[in-house]
PDB file of N, CA, C and O in Angstrom:
ATOM      1  N   MET A   1       0.231  -7.727  21.301  1.00  0.00           N
ATOM      2  CA  MET A   1       1.489  -7.036  20.313  1.00  0.00           C
ATOM      3  C   MET A   1       2.898  -7.566  21.373  1.00  0.00           C
ATOM      4  O   MET A   1       2.947  -7.558  22.603  1.00  0.00           O
ATOM      5  N   THR A   2       3.727  -7.910  20.594  1.00  0.00           N
ATOM      6  CA  THR A   2       4.871  -8.490  21.442  1.00  0.00           C
ATOM      7  C   THR A   2       5.961  -6.744  21.254  1.00  0.00           C
ATOM      8  O   THR A   2       5.837  -5.851  20.416  1.00  0.00           O
ATOM      9  N   THR A   3       6.810  -6.855  22.265  1.00  0.00           N
ATOM     10  CA  THR A   3       7.763  -5.832  22.310  1.00  0.00           C
ATOM     11  C   THR A   3       9.254  -6.939  21.904  1.00  0.00           C
ATOM     12  O   THR A   3       9.826  -7.724  22.661  1.00  0.00           O
ATOM     13  N   ILE A   4       9.526  -6.652  20.591  1.00  0.00           N
ATOM     14  CA  ILE A   4      10.979  -7.074  20.725  1.00  0.00           C
ATOM     15  C   ILE A   4      12.299  -5.580  21.092  1.00  0.00           C
ATOM     16  O   ILE A   4      12.350  -4.399  20.748  1.00  0.00           O
ATOM     17  N   ARG A   5      13.188  -6.493  21.949  1.00  0.00           N
ATOM     18  CA  ARG A   5      14.060  -5.464  22.420  1.00  0.00           C
ATOM     19  C   ARG A   5      15.349  -5.574  21.662  1.00  0.00           C
ATOM     20  O   ARG A   5      15.629  -6.731  21.976  1.00  0.00           O
ATOM     21  N   TYR A   6      16.138  -5.263  21.038  1.00  0.00           N
ATOM     22  CA  TYR A   6      17.535  -5.238  20.739  1.00  0.00           C
ATOM     23  C   TYR A   6      18.519  -4.503  21.428  1.00  0.00           C
ATOM     24  O   TYR A   6      18.545  -3.317  21.759  1.00  0.00           O
ATOM     25  N   PHE A   7      19.557  -5.690  21.630  1.00  0.00           N
ATOM     26  CA  PHE A   7      20.433  -5.052  22.515  1.00  0.00           C
ATOM     27  C   PHE A   7      22.277  -4.940  21.860  1.00  0.00           C
ATOM     28  O   PHE A   7      22.643  -5.898  21.178  1.00  0.00           O
ATOM     29  N   ALA A   8      23.038  -4.087  22.045  1.00  0.00           N
ATOM     30  CA  ALA A   8      24.224  -3.573  21.415  1.00  0.00           C
ATOM     31  C   ALA A   8      24.297  -4.041  20.019  1.00  0.00           C
ATOM     32  O   ALA A   8      23.597  -3.386  19.247  1.00  0.00           O
ATOM     33  N   GLY A   9      24.947  -4.979  19.520  1.00  0.00           N
ATOM     34  CA  GLY A   9      24.892  -5.066  18.262  1.00  0.00           C
ATOM     35  C   GLY A   9      23.530  -5.731  17.562  1.00  0.00           C
ATOM     36  O   GLY A   9      23.629  -6.230  16.441  1.00  0.00           O
ATOM     37  N   ALA A  10      22.812  -5.722  17.960  1.00  0.00           N
ATOM     38  CA  ALA A  10      21.747  -6.515  17.420  1.00  0.00           C
ATOM     39  C   ALA A  10      20.860  -5.281  17.201  1.00  0.00           C
ATOM     40  O   ALA A  10      20.218  -5.148  16.159  1.00  0.00           O
ATOM     41  N   ALA A  11      20.834  -4.474  18.093  1.00  0.00           N
ATOM     42  CA  ALA A  11      20.211  -2.926  17.745  1.00  0.00           C
ATOM     43  C   ALA A  11      21.041  -2.336  16.556  1.00  0.00           C
ATOM     44  O   ALA A  11      20.427  -1.785  15.642  1.00  0.00           O
ATOM     45  N   GLN A  12      22.490  -2.430  16.520  1.00  0.00           N
ATOM     46  CA  GLN A  12      22.802  -1.813  15.251  1.00  0.00           C
ATOM     47  C   GLN A  12      22.366  -2.253  14.098  1.00  0.00           C
ATOM     48  O   GLN A  12      21.754  -1.642  13.222  1.00  0.00           O
ATOM     49  N   ALA A  13      22.791  -3.598  14.150  1.00  0.00           N
ATOM     50  CA  ALA A  13      21.833  -4.673  12.730  1.00  0.00           C
ATOM     51  C   ALA A  13      20.334  -4.234  12.720  1.00  0.00           C
ATOM     52  O   ALA A  13      20.103  -3.921  11.553  1.00  0.00           O
ATOM     53  N   ALA A  14      19.219  -4.066  13.464  1.00  0.00           N
ATOM     54  CA  ALA A  14      17.982  -3.654  13.544  1.00  0.00           C
ATOM     55  C   ALA A  14      17.656  -2.188  13.193  1.00  0.00           C
ATOM     56  O   ALA A  14      16.567  -1.748  12.825  1.00  0.00           O
ATOM     57  N   GLY A  15      18.741  -1.557  13.367  1.00  0.00           N
ATOM     58  CA  GLY A  15      18.541  -0.071  13.202  1.00  0.00           C
ATOM     59  C   GLY A  15      17.892   0.745  14.034  1.00  0.00           C
ATOM     60  O   GLY A  15      17.458   1.877  13.822  1.00  0.00           O
ATOM     61  N   THR A  16      17.843  -0.211  15.433  1.00  0.00           N
ATOM     62  CA  THR A  16      16.220   0.719  16.105  1.00  0.00           C
ATOM     63  C   THR A  16      16.533  -0.616  17.438  1.00  0.00           C
ATOM     64  O   THR A  16      17.014  -1.741  17.303  1.00  0.00           O
ATOM     65  N   GLU A  17      16.042   0.076  18.643  1.00  0.00           N
ATOM     66  CA  GLU A  17      16.373  -0.891  19.899  1.00  0.00           C
ATOM     67  C   GLU A  17      14.739  -1.485  20.410  1.00  0.00           C
ATOM     68  O   GLU A  17      14.498  -2.002  21.501  1.00  0.00           O
ATOM     69  N   THR A  18      13.953  -1.293  19.528  1.00  0.00           N
ATOM     70  CA  THR A  18      12.810  -1.688  20.033  1.00  0.00           C
ATOM     71  C   THR A  18      11.822  -1.425  18.494  1.00  0.00           C
ATOM     72  O   THR A  18      11.833  -0.524  17.655  1.00  0.00           O
ATOM     73  N   THR A  19      10.953  -2.791  18.658  1.00  0.00           N
ATOM     74  CA  THR A  19       9.909  -2.993  17.657  1.00  0.00           C
ATOM     75  C   THR A  19       8.866  -3.840  18.067  1.00  0.00           C
ATOM     76  O   THR A  19       9.011  -4.753  18.880  1.00  0.00           O
ATOM     77  N   GLU A  20       7.504  -3.450  17.343  1.00  0.00           N
ATOM     78  CA  GLU A  20       6.388  -3.830  18.204  1.00  0.00           C
ATOM     79  C   GLU A  20       6.046  -5.191  16.743  1.00  0.00           C
ATOM     80  O   GLU A  20       6.055  -4.911  15.545  1.00  0.00           O
ATOM     81  N   VAL A  21       5.813  -6.424  17.261  1.00  0.00           N
ATOM     82  CA  VAL A  21       5.419  -7.535  16.293  1.00  0.00           C
ATOM     83  C   VAL A  21       4.161  -7.712  16.610  1.00  0.00           C
ATOM     84  O   VAL A  21       3.703  -7.202  17.632  1.00  0.00           O
ATOM     85  N   ARG A  22       3.293  -8.589  15.640  1.00  0.00           N
ATOM     86  CA  ARG A  22       2.068  -9.389  16.020  1.00  0.00           C
ATOM     87  C   ARG A  22       2.408 -10.584  15.757  1.00  0.00           C
ATOM     88  O   ARG A  22       2.320 -10.962  14.589  1.00  0.00           O
ATOM     89  N   PRO A  23       2.927 -11.567  16.879  1.00  0.00           N
ATOM     90  CA  PRO A  23       3.171 -12.895  16.030  1.00  0.00           C
ATOM     91  C   PRO A  23       1.976 -13.731  15.853  1.00  0.00           C
ATOM     92  O   PRO A  23       0.866 -13.452  16.308  1.00  0.00           O
ATOM     93  N   ARG A  24       2.228 -14.621  15.265  1.00  0.00           N
ATOM     94  CA  ARG A  24       1.022 -15.243  14.244  1.00  0.00           C
ATOM     95  C   ARG A  24       0.591 -16.613  15.293  1.00  0.00           C
ATOM     96  O   ARG A  24       1.464 -17.247  15.886  1.00  0.00           O
ATOM     97  N   ALA A  25      -0.744 -16.908  15.396  1.00  0.00           N
ATOM     98  CA  ALA A  25      -1.276 -17.976  16.499  1.00  0.00           C
ATOM     99  C   ALA A  25      -0.063 -19.471  16.257  1.00  0.00           C
ATOM    100  O   ALA A  25      -0.052 -20.303  15.350  1.00  0.00           O
ATOM    101  N   GLY A  26       0.492 -19.387  16.995  1.00  0.00           N
ATOM    102  CA  GLY A  26       1.319 -20.748  17.350  1.00  0.00           C
ATOM    103  C   GLY A  26       3.195 -20.736  16.681  1.00  0.00           C
ATOM    104  O   GLY A  26       4.028 -21.601  16.413  1.00  0.00           O
ATOM    105  N   GLN A  27       3.147 -19.452  16.656  1.00  0.00           N
ATOM    106  CA  GLN A  27       4.295 -19.085  15.967  1.00  0.00           C
ATOM    107  C   GLN A  27       5.329 -19.281  17.051  1.00  0.00           C
ATOM    108  O   GLN A  27       5.311 -18.902  18.223  1.00  0.00           O
ATOM    109  N   ASP A  28       6.399 -20.088  16.253  1.00  0.00           N
ATOM    110  CA  ASP A  28       7.921 -20.183  17.227  1.00  0.00           C
ATOM    111  C   ASP A  28       8.715 -18.928  17.290  1.00  0.00           C
ATOM    112  O   ASP A  28       8.614 -17.922  16.587  1.00  0.00           O
ATOM    113  N   LEU A  29       9.500 -19.179  18.239  1.00  0.00           N
ATOM    114  CA  LEU A  29      10.726 -18.399  17.987  1.00  0.00           C
ATOM    115  C   LEU A  29      11.628 -18.425  17.109  1.00  0.00           C
ATOM    116  O   LEU A  29      12.248 -17.388  16.874  1.00  0.00           O
ATOM    117  N   GLY A  30      11.900 -19.550  16.454  1.00  0.00           N
ATOM    118  CA  GLY A  30      12.908 -19.790  15.106  1.00  0.00           C
ATOM    119  C   GLY A  30      12.142 -19.067  13.707  1.00  0.00           C
ATOM    120  O   GLY A  30      12.733 -18.755  12.674  1.00  0.00           O
ATOM    121  N   SER A  31      10.712 -18.904  13.974  1.00  0.00           N
ATOM    122  CA  SER A  31       9.773 -18.296  12.568  1.00  0.00           C
ATOM    123  C   SER A  31      10.185 -16.800  13.297  1.00  0.00           C
ATOM    124  O   SER A  31      10.714 -15.863  12.698  1.00  0.00           O
ATOM    125  N   LEU A  32       9.869 -16.817  14.497  1.00  0.00           N
ATOM    126  CA  LEU A  32       9.553 -14.945  14.186  1.00  0.00           C
ATOM    127  C   LEU A  32      10.693 -14.846  13.558  1.00  0.00           C
ATOM    128  O   LEU A  32      10.695 -14.555  12.362  1.00  0.00           O
ATOM    129  N   ALA A  33      12.302 -15.155  14.506  1.00  0.00           N
ATOM    130  CA  ALA A  33      13.674 -14.781  13.881  1.00  0.00           C
ATOM    131  C   ALA A  33      13.937 -14.772  12.314  1.00  0.00           C
ATOM    132  O   ALA A  33      14.717 -13.978  11.789  1.00  0.00           O
ATOM    133  N   ALA A  34      13.068 -15.920  11.479  1.00  0.00           N
ATOM    134  CA  ALA A  34      13.027 -15.381  10.387  1.00  0.00           C
ATOM    135  C   ALA A  34      12.448 -14.651   9.695  1.00  0.00           C
ATOM    136  O   ALA A  34      12.866 -14.334   8.582  1.00  0.00           O
ATOM    137  N   ASP A  35      11.413 -14.246  10.178  1.00  0.00           N
ATOM    138  CA  ASP A  35      10.408 -13.303   9.678  1.00  0.00           C
ATOM    139  C   ASP A  35      11.335 -11.892   9.587  1.00  0.00           C
ATOM    140  O   ASP A  35      11.372 -11.233   8.548  1.00  0.00           O
ATOM    141  N   LEU A  36      12.025 -11.540  10.717  1.00  0.00           N
ATOM    142  CA  LEU A  36      12.312 -10.206  11.167  1.00  0.00           C
ATOM    143  C   LEU A  36      14.025 -10.445  10.290  1.00  0.00           C
ATOM    144  O   LEU A  36      14.246  -9.520   9.508  1.00  0.00           O
ATOM    145  N   GLY A  37      14.810 -11.188  10.331  1.00  0.00           N
ATOM    146  CA  GLY A  37      15.775 -11.287   9.247  1.00  0.00           C
ATOM    147  C   GLY A  37      15.465 -11.335   7.998  1.00  0.00           C
ATOM    148  O   GLY A  37      16.391 -11.097   7.223  1.00  0.00           O
ATOM    149  N   ALA A  38      14.013 -11.670   7.364  1.00  0.00           N
ATOM    150  CA  ALA A  38      14.167 -11.853   6.215  1.00  0.00           C
ATOM    151  C   ALA A  38      14.079 -10.312   6.075  1.00  0.00           C
ATOM    152  O   ALA A  38      14.745 -10.094   5.063  1.00  0.00           O
ATOM    153  N   ARG A  39      13.695  -9.317   6.462  1.00  0.00           N
ATOM    154  CA  ARG A  39      13.465  -7.835   5.797  1.00  0.00           C
ATOM    155  C   ARG A  39      15.078  -7.079   5.682  1.00  0.00           C
ATOM    156  O   ARG A  39      15.308  -6.051   5.046  1.00  0.00           O
ATOM    157  N   ASN A  40      16.062  -7.857   6.446  1.00  0.00           N
ATOM    158  CA  ASN A  40      17.268  -7.186   6.877  1.00  0.00           C
ATOM    159  C   ASN A  40      18.352  -8.184   7.201  1.00  0.00           C
ATOM    160  O   ASN A  40      18.406  -8.680   8.326  1.00  0.00           O
ATOM    161  N   ALA A  41      19.218  -8.498   6.257  1.00  0.00           N
ATOM    162  CA  ALA A  41      20.112  -9.579   6.018  1.00  0.00           C
ATOM    163  C   ALA A  41      21.074  -9.431   7.159  1.00  0.00           C
ATOM    164  O   ALA A  41      21.580 -10.442   7.648  1.00  0.00           O
ATOM    165  N   ASP A  42      21.368  -8.201   7.627  1.00  0.00           N
ATOM    166  CA  ASP A  42      22.650  -7.814   8.720  1.00  0.00           C
ATOM    167  C   ASP A  42      22.152  -8.632  10.006  1.00  0.00           C
ATOM    168  O   ASP A  42      22.717  -9.504  10.665  1.00  0.00           O
ATOM    169  N   LEU A  43      20.680  -7.938  10.142  1.00  0.00           N
ATOM    170  CA  LEU A  43      19.843  -8.630  11.127  1.00  0.00           C
ATOM    171  C   LEU A  43      19.843 -10.514  11.341  1.00  0.00           C
ATOM    172  O   LEU A  43      20.054 -11.225  12.324  1.00  0.00           O
ATOM    173  N   ALA A  44      19.559 -10.763  10.156  1.00  0.00           N
ATOM    174  CA  ALA A  44      19.614 -12.142   9.867  1.00  0.00           C
ATOM    175  C   ALA A  44      20.937 -12.750  10.571  1.00  0.00           C
ATOM    176  O   ALA A  44      20.844 -13.755  11.275  1.00  0.00           O
ATOM    177  N   LYS A  45      22.050 -12.163  10.374  1.00  0.00           N
ATOM    178  CA  LYS A  45      23.148 -13.056  10.874  1.00  0.00           C
ATOM    179  C   LYS A  45      23.070 -12.829  12.026  1.00  0.00           C
ATOM    180  O   LYS A  45      23.293 -13.857  12.666  1.00  0.00           O
ATOM    181  N   VAL A  46      22.795 -11.724  12.836  1.00  0.00           N
ATOM    182  CA  VAL A  46      23.002 -11.379  14.219  1.00  0.00           C
ATOM    183  C   VAL A  46      21.558 -12.458  15.078  1.00  0.00           C
ATOM    184  O   VAL A  46      21.713 -13.193  16.054  1.00  0.00           O
ATOM    185  N   LEU A  47      20.592 -12.272  14.511  1.00  0.00           N
ATOM    186  CA  LEU A  47      19.905 -13.766  14.729  1.00  0.00           C
ATOM    187  C   LEU A  47      19.952 -14.986  14.785  1.00  0.00           C
ATOM    188  O   LEU A  47      19.449 -15.736  15.621  1.00  0.00           O
ATOM    189  N   ALA A  48      20.780 -15.298  13.566  1.00  0.00           N
ATOM    190  CA  ALA A  48      21.198 -16.700  13.840  1.00  0.00           C
ATOM    191  C   ALA A  48      22.129 -17.542  14.743  1.00  0.00           C
ATOM    192  O   ALA A  48      22.291 -18.761  14.798  1.00  0.00           O
ATOM    193  N   VAL A  49      22.779 -16.367  15.541  1.00  0.00           N
ATOM    194  CA  VAL A  49      23.483 -16.690  16.738  1.00  0.00           C
ATOM    195  C   VAL A  49      23.282 -16.228  18.185  1.00  0.00           C
ATOM    196  O   VAL A  49      23.896 -16.624  19.175  1.00  0.00           O
ATOM    197  N   ALA A  50      22.323 -15.331  18.120  1.00  0.00           N
ATOM    198  CA  ALA A  50      21.479 -14.564  19.072  1.00  0.00           C
ATOM    199  C   ALA A  50      21.365 -15.286  20.201  1.00  0.00           C
ATOM    200  O   ALA A  50      21.132 -16.457  19.902  1.00  0.00           O
ATOM    201  N   SER A  51      21.434 -15.091  21.547  1.00  0.00           N
ATOM    202  CA  SER A  51      20.411 -15.708  22.384  1.00  0.00           C
ATOM    203  C   SER A  51      19.257 -14.995  22.650  1.00  0.00           C
ATOM    204  O   SER A  51      19.021 -14.015  21.943  1.00  0.00           O
ATOM    205  N   PHE A  52      18.478 -15.306  23.551  1.00  0.00           N
ATOM    206  CA  PHE A  52      16.825 -14.853  23.614  1.00  0.00           C
ATOM    207  C   PHE A  52      16.522 -14.873  24.936  1.00  0.00           C
ATOM    208  O   PHE A  52      17.170 -15.574  25.713  1.00  0.00           O
ATOM    209  N   VAL A  53      15.473 -14.081  25.344  1.00  0.00           N
ATOM    210  CA  VAL A  53      15.126 -13.789  26.822  1.00  0.00           C
ATOM    211  C   VAL A  53      13.019 -13.409  26.797  1.00  0.00           C
ATOM    212  O   VAL A  53      12.478 -12.309  26.688  1.00  0.00           O
ATOM    213  N   VAL A  54      12.545 -14.388  26.900  1.00  0.00           N
ATOM    214  CA  VAL A  54      11.416 -14.380  26.553  1.00  0.00           C
ATOM    215  C   VAL A  54      10.349 -14.172  28.040  1.00  0.00           C
ATOM    216  O   VAL A  54       9.988 -15.176  28.654  1.00  0.00           O
ATOM    217  N   ASP A  55      10.065 -13.230  28.344  1.00  0.00           N
ATOM    218  CA  ASP A  55       9.114 -12.584  29.154  1.00  0.00           C
ATOM    219  C   ASP A  55       9.705 -13.104  30.375  1.00  0.00           C
ATOM    220  O   ASP A  55       9.041 -13.769  31.171  1.00  0.00           O
ATOM    221  N   GLY A  56      11.301 -12.740  30.603  1.00  0.00           N
ATOM    222  CA  GLY A  56      12.429 -12.769  31.406  1.00  0.00           C
ATOM    223  C   GLY A  56      12.861 -13.992  31.894  1.00  0.00           C
ATOM    224  O   GLY A  56      13.409 -14.239  32.968  1.00  0.00           O
ATOM    225  N   THR A  57      12.423 -15.038  30.601  1.00  0.00           N
ATOM    226  CA  THR A  57      13.325 -16.411  30.933  1.00  0.00           C
ATOM    227  C   THR A  57      14.328 -16.544  29.627  1.00  0.00           C
ATOM    228  O   THR A  57      13.978 -16.469  28.449  1.00  0.00           O
ATOM    229  N   VAL A  58      15.338 -16.707  30.008  1.00  0.00           N
ATOM    230  CA  VAL A  58      16.449 -17.295  29.340  1.00  0.00           C
ATOM    231  C   VAL A  58      16.432 -18.370  28.448  1.00  0.00           C
ATOM    232  O   VAL A  58      16.560 -19.487  28.949  1.00  0.00           O
ATOM    233  N   THR A  59      16.295 -18.274  27.154  1.00  0.00           N
ATOM    234  CA  THR A  59      15.770 -19.620  26.108  1.00  0.00           C
ATOM    235  C   THR A  59      16.446 -19.986  24.743  1.00  0.00           C
ATOM    236  O   THR A  59      16.319 -19.246  23.768  1.00  0.00           O
ATOM    237  N   SER A  60      17.186 -21.181  24.699  1.00  0.00           N
ATOM    238  CA  SER A  60      18.188 -21.437  23.303  1.00  0.00           C
ATOM    239  C   SER A  60      16.663 -22.426  22.329  1.00  0.00           C
ATOM    240  O   SER A  60      16.779 -22.923  21.209  1.00  0.00           O
ATOM    241  N   ASP A  61      15.531 -22.445  23.097  1.00  0.00           N
ATOM    242  CA  ASP A  61      14.640 -23.199  22.274  1.00  0.00           C
ATOM    243  C   ASP A  61      13.632 -22.263  21.372  1.00  0.00           C
ATOM    244  O   ASP A  61      12.700 -21.513  21.662  1.00  0.00           O
ATOM    245  N   ARG A  62      14.276 -22.673  20.103  1.00  0.00           N
ATOM    246  CA  ARG A  62      13.628 -22.062  19.069  1.00  0.00           C
ATOM    247  C   ARG A  62      12.737 -22.467  18.656  1.00  0.00           C
ATOM    248  O   ARG A  62      12.508 -21.959  17.558  1.00  0.00           O
ATOM    249  N   ALA A  63      11.564 -23.635  19.141  1.00  0.00           N
ATOM    250  CA  ALA A  63      10.564 -24.345  18.569  1.00  0.00           C
ATOM    251  C   ALA A  63       9.854 -23.542  19.864  1.00  0.00           C
ATOM    252  O   ALA A  63       8.630 -23.478  19.753  1.00  0.00           O
ATOM    253  N   LEU A  64      10.285 -23.057  20.804  1.00  0.00           N
ATOM    254  CA  LEU A  64       9.068 -22.174  22.068  1.00  0.00           C
ATOM    255  C   LEU A  64       8.026 -21.652  21.280  1.00  0.00           C
ATOM    256  O   LEU A  64       8.415 -20.916  20.373  1.00  0.00           O
ATOM    257  N   VAL A  65       7.058 -21.789  21.351  1.00  0.00           N
ATOM    258  CA  VAL A  65       5.604 -20.567  21.014  1.00  0.00           C
ATOM    259  C   VAL A  65       5.545 -19.686  21.794  1.00  0.00           C
ATOM    260  O   VAL A  65       5.425 -19.819  23.011  1.00  0.00           O
ATOM    261  N   ILE A  66       5.631 -18.552  21.115  1.00  0.00           N
ATOM    262  CA  ILE A  66       5.831 -17.425  21.243  1.00  0.00           C
ATOM    263  C   ILE A  66       4.598 -16.425  21.219  1.00  0.00           C
ATOM    264  O   ILE A  66       4.612 -15.231  21.519  1.00  0.00           O
ATOM    265  N   ASP A  67       3.496 -17.222  20.777  1.00  0.00           N
ATOM    266  CA  ASP A  67       2.552 -16.214  20.236  1.00  0.00           C
ATOM    267  C   ASP A  67       1.829 -15.314  21.186  1.00  0.00           C
ATOM    268  O   ASP A  67       1.092 -14.479  20.662  1.00  0.00           O
ATOM    269  N   ASP A  68       1.914 -15.336  22.604  1.00  0.00           N
ATOM    270  CA  ASP A  68       1.447 -14.709  23.707  1.00  0.00           C
ATOM    271  C   ASP A  68       2.581 -14.292  24.454  1.00  0.00           C
ATOM    272  O   ASP A  68       2.469 -14.304  25.680  1.00  0.00           O
ATOM    273  N   ALA A  69       3.695 -13.912  23.926  1.00  0.00           N
ATOM    274  CA  ALA A  69       4.693 -13.289  24.741  1.00  0.00           C
ATOM    275  C   ALA A  69       4.688 -12.248  24.703  1.00  0.00           C
ATOM    276  O   ALA A  69       4.761 -11.767  23.572  1.00  0.00           O
ATOM    277  N   ALA A  70       4.597 -11.269  25.906  1.00  0.00           N
ATOM    278  CA  ALA A  70       4.953  -9.902  25.959  1.00  0.00           C
ATOM    279  C   ALA A  70       5.974  -9.096  25.464  1.00  0.00           C
ATOM    280  O   ALA A  70       5.827  -8.068  24.803  1.00  0.00           O
ATOM    281  N   ALA A  71       7.285  -9.746  25.906  1.00  0.00           N
ATOM    282  CA  ALA A  71       8.661  -9.257  25.325  1.00  0.00           C
ATOM    283  C   ALA A  71       9.661 -10.062  24.987  1.00  0.00           C
ATOM    284  O   ALA A  71       9.940 -11.047  25.672  1.00  0.00           O
ATOM    285  N   ILE A  72      10.462  -9.663  23.649  1.00  0.00           N
ATOM    286  CA  ILE A  72      11.195 -10.961  23.651  1.00  0.00           C
ATOM    287  C   ILE A  72      12.878  -9.866  23.617  1.00  0.00           C
ATOM    288  O   ILE A  72      12.903  -8.952  22.793  1.00  0.00           O
ATOM    289  N   ASP A  73      13.813 -10.026  24.303  1.00  0.00           N
ATOM    290  CA  ASP A  73      14.948  -9.716  24.292  1.00  0.00           C
ATOM    291  C   ASP A  73      15.677 -10.211  23.226  1.00  0.00           C
ATOM    292  O   ASP A  73      15.450 -11.400  23.000  1.00  0.00           O
ATOM    293  N   VAL A  74      16.608  -9.591  22.384  1.00  0.00           N
ATOM    294  CA  VAL A  74      17.502 -10.380  21.070  1.00  0.00           C
ATOM    295  C   VAL A  74      18.959  -9.968  21.677  1.00  0.00           C
ATOM    296  O   VAL A  74      19.391  -8.838  21.450  1.00  0.00           O
ATOM    297  N   LEU A  75      19.819 -11.031  22.563  1.00  0.00           N
ATOM    298  CA  LEU A  75      21.287  -9.990  22.954  1.00  0.00           C
ATOM    299  C   LEU A  75      21.826 -11.359  21.816  1.00  0.00           C
ATOM    300  O   LEU A  75      21.459 -12.530  21.716  1.00  0.00           O
ATOM    301  N   PRO A  76      23.000 -10.410  20.972  1.00  0.00           N
ATOM    302  CA  PRO A  76      23.828 -11.027  20.733  1.00  0.00           C
ATOM    303  C   PRO A  76      25.206 -11.413  21.292  1.00  0.00           C
ATOM    304  O   PRO A  76      25.575 -10.890  22.344  1.00  0.00           O
ATOM    305  N   PRO A  77      25.948 -12.249  20.685  1.00  0.00           N
ATOM    306  CA  PRO A  77      27.195 -12.724  21.099  1.00  0.00           C
ATOM    307  C   PRO A  77      28.131 -11.407  21.691  1.00  0.00           C
ATOM    308  O   PRO A  77      28.351 -10.366  21.072  1.00  0.00           O
ATOM    309  N   PHE A  78      28.694 -11.808  23.286  1.00  0.00           N
ATOM    310  CA  PHE A  78      29.300 -10.589  23.508  1.00  0.00           C
ATOM    311  C   PHE A  78      30.490 -10.869  23.607  1.00  0.00           C
ATOM    312  O   PHE A  78      30.769 -11.865  24.274  1.00  0.00           O
ATOM    313  N   ALA A  79      31.595 -10.074  22.969  1.00  0.00           N
ATOM    314  CA  ALA A  79      32.665  -9.893  23.302  1.00  0.00           C
ATOM    315  C   ALA A  79      33.593  -9.828  24.718  1.00  0.00           C
ATOM    316  O   ALA A  79      32.941  -9.513  25.713  1.00  0.00           O
ATOM    317  N   GLY A  80      34.653 -10.018  24.873  1.00  0.00           N
ATOM    318  CA  GLY A  80      34.981  -9.083  26.239  1.00  0.00           C
ATOM    319  C   GLY A  80      36.166 -10.067  26.993  1.00  0.00           C
ATOM    320  O   GLY A  80      36.839 -10.991  26.536  1.00  0.00           O
ATOM    321  N   GLY A  81      36.122  -9.541  28.157  1.00  0.00           N
ATOM    322  CA  GLY A  81      37.067 -10.365  29.415  1.00  0.00           C
ATOM    323  C   GLY A  81      36.678 -10.163  30.230  1.00  0.00           C
ATOM    324  O   GLY A  81      37.152 -10.619  31.271  1.00  0.00           O
TER     325      GLY A  81
END
């Protein structure tokens, strides 16, 4: 199982701060994001522009295979200054 942790606006869109998923064998980050967003249009919008941290490593590589990841953090774009 992989723990998905949502932060800030991602948590608001998801309606939760965490969820557990079981990625398919060979599944990549992009297809996991698509699966998560398929059930929630607001979350899909956030996931399209989010940054990800997979097991402590920041990545923008949506082709990254995540089938054995323990944790994925979803970080929406932050505003501020």
